[in-house]
Steps between C-alpha positions, in 0.01 A plus 500: 500500500741356241679733256407386150659799329777285353247340256331834412832669408496332161184691409694826521711642220856386570623805305377729777802535718518612867781707631553363855685810602319769312227532755761569775731751336486730800607219734745302285788541735288443810309196377719358216568182690130445577393583152747262323457212741405191307549675159731289291545726198699814450284798615355710203636261238403132564174338578473335841548123490151329507414323821496115455204327658646180647172350618393165351317535161183347646482780762580771245228379266238484783604846595462636145147345471402665832635838404362482148156363605310690215733331251475157657297332230727640226819385680354157553395483135865589404639214708265240360549627149873468536484137614695450175735756348320787331634775282495856638244594232276212591512587871423868419199395300373271788545775749304745284223236479499451876479877556252576221226576750726607785719793401838522656784749485733197511617398161543125420886553511494656845273226640736232352794686670315499824445128479859448401631697798270304730630171353181397332613533132846466347642584158606213270604449150275346228647159601401551863863558609586767755521840335868605467604792719684796358555593142556213252857436386589667176511297189802478270396550144699522176407717203715510193792353684477749789418355841333713769272462797143614504244514766294176542128518517362404847260208500127570515366504855258232607324495839435185703354451849753383758427201719408740786268698257319187392469378865339828589254477203414132574440581869240768413162384635235777440200273606678443832555869536137563427385238741717655770363846413138392534573329831684800643234741359201283582314795637482639151402178334177645352702792356745264325209293376330805354807617323590153351140459381501838333830434319372163388234662284548516133714803430622514866424788723598869477646680793186715552284195499714330776507820699114540483460138614749513789581839640178560691489160679473522876797267538730766348394786724728430797781484410423690182607298195417526138474261207858552358636360831337166433563498123866554557516207740321278253732608216808417714353146525444486119131467564409803281681679229465832326430437133316691221415790738328288766571257780453138399509180701779253436503112535634548853214748574250241380638253752482789758129544419433147625715546809340836592145359441569218743643754756198728468257208534692381810476844650126533430446152668693607802305823531168320461597238766603782736172674438301184554679408827287539811602791723694412805320500846435850622533645163 
């Protein structure tokens, strides 16, 4: 299993330090070399140097989306929104819109930082130029014949998707994922059909409604499965979405309705043909 902790670290409060030696006070002399191995700062005073992920941006972005699956739609929306440079305030507002029905402990800024670390977003100036690193050079000013330097104001941060970020967004194919899901889970085609039809109703379908319609089906007795298992898979294919306190079908889900209806019809035809077939000799 891959370690995705490098992305999730940004969600933690950076002000909360960790004493790498404090937990081993009784064994400092004995284990000092082992404890400080790989620690690039000065013990008790400096923060350890952050590890640099040297993998290609495309791989880091894919890894982020996999480790942050519940935020996939929000992250994807951020990439497409930033196809052109956007102010930090505009991106914050877009993330809040995307998460309006899907609460997250991640702030817009932390999600932007995660995408930046993965190589999906980058900071630029209002002119689209690379954002300058470090503090801006002080400005020489003159007042009443006296010259002095004063701190210059840093340019406003704008966010724009990188080439790798846009490539990831453009390669997203939710209908293809849904088609693969229905083929792989063909045994449960009638379950998926039932859920999609319920969510297609005006006002969508509440969780209790879906549970009542699905959970007691014989198909789900062995192995024991429940409605949320299938709803989660449909959501990851962008076939349904949680909005206004109910599950609602999307445009992708509407295409899925046609696909699953054909699958269910084909299965019924096969079952009928098998039932109508004459028994083999001796049977």
